[in-house]
N, C-alpha and C positions, 0 to 999 in steps of 0.2 A: 367255501372260502370264508376268510375273516375280513369283514368289511367295516371300515370307519365311515360313517355318514355325517358329513359336516353341513350343518344348516341351523335353522331355528330349532329350539327344543320341541320335541313331539308333544309337549304340554301346552305350547303356544296356540292360541285360537286365531291363527292367521292362515293364509294359504300355504305358506311354507311349513308351518307347524302341523297343520292338518294332513297335508300330503306326506310329510315326514313320518308321522305316526302310522298312517295307513300303509305306506309302502314298507317301511322298516319292520313293522310288526309281521307283515305277511312274508317278508324275506326270511324271517326266523324259521320258516318251515324247511328251508334248505341251507341256510347260511348262518354264520355267527355275525351279529351286527351290534355295533355300539354307536350311539348317537353322540356326536360331539357338537356342542353349541353353547351359547351364552346363557347359563342358568344361574350364575353366581360368581363371586370373586374367587378365583382359583387359589390365591395365596392365603387369604384370610379364612375362607369357609370351605374350600375344596370343591364345592359346587357339584357334588355327585349325588345322584339318586337313581331309583329304579322305577320303571313304569310297567305295571302288569297289563298284558294284552291277551286276547283270546288265543294267540299263537305262541306265547311265551313272555319272558321278562326282558324288557329293553333296558340296558344300562345307558344312562344319560350323563355325559361328562361335560365339565366346564372347559372353556377355552379363553385365552387372553385376547388382547388386541392383535391387529395384523402384524405388529412387530414381533411379538413373542409367540404367536400361534405356531409358526413352523417348527420352532425349537421344542415347544411342548409336544407337538405331534411326533416329531422325529425321536426325541430323547425319552419320552414317557409312554405315549399311547401306542406307538408301533411295537416296541418291545413287550410292553405289558400284555397287549391283546393279540400279539403276533399277526398284526394286520397285513393283509396281502394287497389291498387296494384302498384308496380313499375315493368316495363319491362326494363331490361338492355341489350342493343344491342351493344356489343363490345367484344373484346378479354376478356376472363375470368379474366386474371391477371390485366386488365385495369379497371375492375369494382369490384374488390375484396372488396372495401369499402362498397358495397351495402349489405354485410353481416351484417353491423351495422344498417341498416334501420329497423324501427320497424313495418313495414307492410309487407305482403308477397311480395317476389321478384321473378320474373321469369327471368332467364338468357337465352337470345336468342343469342347464342354464336357460333363462328366458331370453328369447330373441323376438323383440316386439317392433323392430324397424329394420330398414336396410342394413345388412352387416357391413362393417367398415374396417379398415386397417387398424384403427385405434382399438376396436373391439377385439380383433384378432390378437393384439398384443397381450391382453389380459389372460389368454388361454394358451400362450406360446408353448409351454412345456407339458401341456396336458396330454395324456395318452389317448383319450377319446373325448369327444364332445357330443352330448345328446341333447337334442331339442325336444320340447314338449308341444310343438305345434308343427303342422305340415308347412306352414309359412316359414317358421324358423329353420326347418330342415332344408328347404329350398334356398334360403339365404346362405346357409353354411356351405352348400354345394358350390357357391361362387368362389369360395376360398380354400376348401379342403376336398380331398378325394373321398369317395364313398366309404372307403375302408377306415377312415378316421372319424366318421360321424354316424349317428343313428337318430331315430325318432321314437320316443315313447311318450304318449300323451298322459295327461293327468287322469286320475280315476275319480269316479263319483259313486257314493254309496246310494245306489238306486232303490234300496229298501227304505232308507230314511228319507231321501228326497224323492217323493212319489206323490201322485195325486191323492189328496185326502178327502174323506167323505164329510168332514165337518166344516166345510168352508163357511157355511152360514153362521155357525157358532163363532168362528174366528173373526168374521166381519162384524158380528155383534159386539165382540170385545173391543175391536178397533173403534167402532162407533162410540162406545161408552167412554173409552179412554181418550180418544183424540178428536172425536166429533166428525169423523169421516162417515158420511151416510152409507149405510149397509149396501144399498143398491147402486151407488155411484160407480163409475168406471175408475178403477184405481191403478195407477202406475207405480212401479217400484224401482229403486236403484239401491244397490248394496256395494259399499266400498269405503276405503279410508279417505278422510279429508286430509291428505298429506301431499303437498305439492299440487301443481296444476294439471297433471296428466289426465285425471278423470273429468276435467272441465265441468265441475259441479255448478259453479256460478252461471256458466253459459247455459247449462241444462235448465236451471231454474228460470233464467230469463226467457228462454224459448217456451218453456211451459206457461209462463205468464202470457205470452203472445197467444198461445193456444187457448187458454181460458178466456182471455179478452175477446176472442172471436166468438164466444158464446158456448163453448164446450164445458159442460158441467163435470169436470174431471178433477182428480186429486192425485198428488204425487207424495209418496212416502220415501224419504231418503234415509236409509239405515246407515248412519255415519256419525262420527264425532262432529257435531254441528259447530262447535266453537273450537277454534285453533288459533294459537298465537302466531303472528307474523314473525318470520317468513315461512314458518313450517306449513301453514295451511291458511284456510279462510275462516273469517267470522261469518258463517252462513246464516246465523240468527239475525245479525244486523242487515245482511244482504236481503234476506226475506222481508224484513221490515221495510227496507228501501223500495222493494218491489211491490209492497202492499199485498203480499200473498200469504198472510198468516192463515187464512181460511183454507187455502188449497194446497199448500206445501207443508209437510210435517216431518219432524225428526223424532227419534226415540227420546224418551224422557230420562234416559240413562246414557252414559258415555260408553259406547261399545269397545273402546280401547281398554278401559279398566274394568268393565263389566260386560264381557263379550256374551253374545247370545249363544245358546246351545244349538247344535245342529237341528234338533227337533223344533226349537223356536224359529230358526231360520226357515225350515221347511214349511211351517205354518204361515210365515210371512209371504213366502213365494206363492203358496196356495191362495192366500187372500187376494193377491194382486191379479188383475185382469191382463196386464202386460208388464213385462220387465223392460226397462229402457236403460241403455248405456250411451254415454256421450264421450267415451274415452278416445284419446288420440292414439293409444297403443295398448295392447295387452299381450303378455307373454303366453297366456292361455285364456284366462277369463273364467275363473271358477264360478262366480255368481251367475254368469250367463248359463253355464252348463247345469248348475244346480236348479235354476229356474226352469230350464227345459225339462229336466228330469221330473219336475213337479207338474209338468203339463202346462206350464205358463209360457205363452209365446213371447218372443223378444224383438225389440228394436235395438240394433246396434250399428256402429259405423262400419263401413266396408273397408276395414284396414286390419293388418296384422292377423292374429289368430281369430279375431272376432268374425271375420268373413266365413271361415270354414265351420264355425259353430252355428251360424244362422242361415247360411245360403240354402235356398230352396224350401225353408220352413220358418222364415222370419222376415222382418223388414230390415233391409240394409240401407243405412243412411249414406248418401254420397259424400265425397270429400270436396273441399275447396280445391280447384285446380292447382297443382304443384307449381305451375309457373306464375301463379298469383300470390300464394302464401303457403308456407309450411313452418313447422317448429324445429329448431335445433336446441333442445333444452340444455340448460346449464346444470340441472340437478343430476344428470348422468353424464359421464365423460366420454361417451363413444362417438360423439359428433355425428349421430345419425339424424335422418330427416323424417319427422313425423307428419303425416297428413292431418289436416284439421277438418273435423266434421262440418259439413255445410248445414247451417241451422235452418235454412229454408227447406232443405230436404228432410231434416228431422221433423220439422213442423208438418210437412205433408204426410210423413209416416204416422205421426201422432193422430192426425185427422182420420186417416184411413183405418188405423187400428181401432179407433173409437167407433167409426161408422160401420165397421164390418165384423160383427160378432161371429159370423160364419167363418171368416178367415182366422179369427182368434182361436176358435175351436179346432179348425183344421191344422193350423201351425202348432198349436199346443200338443195335439196328438202325435203329429209327425216328429216334433222336437223330442218328445219322450222316447219314441222308438229309436231315434238317432242316438241319443245318449246311452240307452241300454245296449245298443249294438256296438258302439264305438268306445264307450268310456266306463262301462261297469268294471268293477275291480277284477272279476274273473278274466276279462279280456285283457286288461292292462297288465296284470301280473304275469300272464303268459309271455308277454313281450319282455318283461323284466327278467324272468327266469331264463328265457332263451338267450337274451343278450349276455347275461352273466355266465352262462354256460360257454359261450364263445370266448369271453374274456378269460375264463379259467383255462380253457384249452390252449389259448395263445400263451398264457403265462407258463403253463406246463411245458410247452414247446420251447419257449425261451430258456427255461431252466435246463432242459435237456441239452440244448445247444451250448449253453454256458458250461455245463459239466464236461461236454465233449471237448470244448476248447481248453478247459483247465487240464484235462488229461493229456493234452499234447504239449503243455508247457514243461 
């Protein structure tokens, strides 16, 4: 099949960009794929380039805003590349314009909270909807028949993200650069400081409570520590207000404009004793899975896709009871209800993870085995190839029916 994949550019060092590169390059083994995303101004520059991968060359095309995007796809990209389907990999509200595309559209979308009628509106004309968590798939079942939906999880490069033998060397570098003692218990969080969803200020506040109770621990948050209101938080000033300059650290570079390589991230995961998330919702939770692949145990809230990643081999933080408080965020328009992590539960998990190195070792080993079994690329791509074979068969059947009807006219 000829596939148009609409998402972030495969050169982007984001979750969307990384998954786009890994999936689309492997799809080249059986299909023709072009990546359509924002890589430049389509009118002035054209915004086209090519990306060489181990499986072939990916063409990367530019796209305008939501107003012009359907016309660009319909008038230019569909005829030029003889596209059979479009796969939109983005938040549903971000690709609503694909409802106006004249070939079948598959939405590969994050579902990080209870699915709502408002959410359904954004995918109204999509041919299929694919969730990348079991949680998301179960939510879709509340609104769609099984024939309309599917589940294909994200993949992890388990050869890059693996336990490394040079942890001591990595910790020595961290001690030299950031002053984090080599033998201290180190907690890690990886994520963008964009909006409130990750609850980074709350995580920092709870970590202060943890340290104030006498635990000699350190937290490294790999994020853009400074962000302008209302885009994100000034975490540097918040750290100063908490008087936690000794125990909470950020990278000395801005990961948004100077992103770490996968190898650098793997070293960071290996340096940590525990990975900790405080997010109210995750469509998948790539850093959690990457940490597990490195053999690093995780603490994360018992919500959305995070539960299935950590259950039985990690610490799950309880949520504040929904009859007491929940979030309906204004930064996404689905009107969904997000549970909020109970910070007292997080504090208990921080304490137990500190006091139980035996559990850290046990959870780290089990977490690595879980990711290799469920999320290695060989496993994930089998699901993609099987799914696309079904789509191809269905489209061929529709074509035969159409031709038969035309013959009767």
